[in-house]
C-alpha positions, 0 to 999 in steps of 0.5 A: 533516550539520550540526545545522541541516541535520539539523533541516531534514531532520527537518521534511521527514518526517511524524510517523510517519516521524520516529519510525521515522527516529530508531530507524534513526539510533540503531542504524545506526552499530553492529552490530544485535543479534538483537532489532534485526534482528527490528525491522529486518525488521519495518520492512522489511516494513511501512514505507510510506515510500519514503525510509526504505526507501531508507535501509535499502536503502543500509545494506550491513551491514543487507542482510547479514541475509537477512530484512531484504533479503528484506523490502525486496525484497517491500515494494511501497513500496520504490522501484522501481529499488531493489526490482528490484535487491534482487529480483535478489539474491533470484533469484540465491540461489533459482537457486543453491538450484535448481542444487543440487537439479537433475539432474547433466546440468542443473547446467552450464546452471544454473551459467552462468545464476547467473554471468550473473545475478551479473554483472548485479548493481549494484556495491554489491550484489555484496559483499552477495551474496558475504557472504550466500553465504559465510554459507551455505557457511561453518562458523559460529563458536561465537558463532553469527555469521560474522566478515565484515561490510561496514564500518560507516557514519559516525556523521554521514552525509548523511541527505538523500542516503541518503533521496533516491529514485532518479532516474527514467529520462528519458521515452522517446518513443512508438514511431514508426510506430504508427497511432492503432489501434496507439497505442490498443492499446498505451495499454491494455497497455504496461508502461512507466511513462513511456510510459503517462504520455505516453498519459495526457497525450495530446490524443486522449480515446480514448487517454487512456481506454485509458490510464486502464484500463491495469491498471498505472496508479497514483496516482503516475502520475495525479498526474504526468499531472495536473501535466503535462496541458494538456487540460481534459477529462482533469481531469474524466475523472479527477475522474469516476472513483470510484477517484481521486475520494476519494484525497487526493494526486489531489485535491491534484494536481487543485487545484494543477495549472496546467492544471486548469479554474478551476471544478474547482480551486475546487470541490476547494479549497473542500472542502479548506478545509472539511475543515481547518476541521472538523478544527480544530473550533468554537472560537468564533463566528467559526469556526462562521460560517466553516464555515457559509460554506464549506458554503453555497459547496460544490458538490453533487458534493463532498458525496460526498467530505465524507460519506466524510471524515466517516464515517472521521474524525468520524461525529458530523458526518454529521448536519451534512453531511446538513442542509446537503445537504438544504438545498442540495437545497431551495434548488435546487428552490425549496423553501427557504421550506418550512423549519420555523421555528426552535424555542427554544434547547436546553439542556444535559442534566443528569447524571441525564438522560444516565445514564438515556439511557445505560442505557435508550435504544433508538434508535441515534441516542440511543446514538451520542450517549451514546457520545460523552458527555464523562463516561467513567462515562456511557460505561461505563454505555452499554456495558452497554445491552442495545440497543447492538449490535456493529455500532453500537459498531464504527462508533463506535470510530474516533471514540473517544479512548484511554481509551474504546478501552481501556475497550472492550478491557478489557470482559468481553463486547465484547472477545470480539466479533470485529467490535468487536475488529477495529475496536479493533485498527485504532484508532491509539491502542490500546496494544500489550498490548490489541491483542495480547490482542484478536488471538485473537478475529479469525477467518480470514485477512482480519483478519490481512491487513487488519492487515498492510495498515494503515499506522496500526498502528505496533506491530510485534509486533502485525503479527508475530503477525498474520503468524504467524497468517496463516502457520499458517492457510495451512499448515493448509489443503488445496490447494483451500482454498489456491487459494481463499484466494489468489484471494480475496485478490487476490495479497495473501496472496502478498505477505505469505507469499512463502516459503510460497506460492511454494514450494508448487509443487503449489498454484501449478500447479493455480491457474495451470491455471485459464484464467479466473485473474485476470491480476493474480495471473499478473502477481505470479507472473511478476514474483516471483523466487521463483516456481518455473521450472515455474510460470513456464513454465506461465504462458508458455503461459497463454491470458491472456498474449497479452492482457496485455503486462505479464505478457509483459514481467515474464516476460522480465525474470525471470531464472528464466523458462526460456530456451525460453519466453523466446525464444517470448515475445520473438518475440510482441512488436512491435519497439517493445516489444522496444526498450523492454525492451532499455532495462532493465538487468534483461533477461537477456543471452541476450535482449539479444544477440537484440535 
């Protein structure tokens, strides 16, 4: 790629993506060292950029390292088509391991299943699977590594092509012959993204509502539906739902969609302009006037979003938001004349007054003001104020700069408070050394899961330690507590500890035996290629199965599902659902022959 093309490509990446891309670009043309393999594994598990994950998945000599391949297969941000293919490789080796342990009478059938699954692998992954199999079976040389590796890539590859996301299959038409009741039922349970998209843009409001309640509806699907929809009511329906109202990509789609009503587009656009102006700050009188003008034009329904933004990004602006909201309410109730007369201009507080407030203030509003004092010494004095509570300090952490968060992390008592320590660890400017020092202060599983989920934390060692802590906590639990942890985490624990959870067959069997189990957990188990066959068979008989076509589809696409259970589920599907599954290249050949 030319230098101009490479520069253009870099400009298309975000700041965090650009940092990781430079690391990947530097080590890609060479054999990775042991430390680099650990770094690549951490990126494969924690990156949230589909483009960079696609680049890693298209580097065969990295996939030859099992932890990297497994991390890419388990990362939900990996593009769907790529992840499905990698999951097939994971399932292949899992079936080979079960074949070795199976009774002698079952080995021929298991061997045939392994051969069939290998034949369905994409051409680019077959050499990787062969190499991984040889590494497991071959005697290791004295150096500790085998000598066979895929060819190394060129030093100047086409980065644009390597990071291009797989092209989604063309949208499939709705199943013919379904009446309105059938389409309503299908909209709420279909597992096909393109079909779900067609229901979201339908003209029938009941079908749209059913599609919006589908558990598989995602942010990406909502954005695509907004771009294609011509129904004005659909935009108001999405805007009225809290789970979409606060999401930046959805709001951007509402603003830019051709079919969005002009009033709604203007409302959302004004909020975006106001947020941008607040982020730039009040540099001069003109910028202050612009912010005031935007506040006066802001619709009442947008104050929820502005308040949400201020809480996360700039808590000191909450008083400003409240002032304009109260003013809006008074104007609407014709009470604007009741505003108090403006007093005399304020003055700057002296250093003596600020020090006095830092040490003697008892009101939360005063303490919050002192924590934002420009003088670091005043801030340090405020940390010693006995009226400063952990809740107040933790809520103020997100608005502090690097020097202040480091000062709190080094404080003898605040660094030991779990609430404050957790807020500090999630601060993007906290150093890695300070974060590692605070990790032991975070009790239980939830803080570790939140660290692994937070994309703002860029320190891979912090995430690795959190993962180790999570693994140790899970292994030390008994079966009832493990079941409780899995249910309360909503499957998140299964995502981060796939080996430990999915090889714990006793816990999984006892959990699936519960008839009131969350369908989302069943869906994760049905989809994962490491789930034991006995558990998949148990899910196939679960009473929730009949109400969730998505679980049935994932069971049929999982090559480890026992054949008898697959045949029984296949017979429960309608002809249209069978045709949708037959389009998938991952459907086992036994079911494809029936279709």
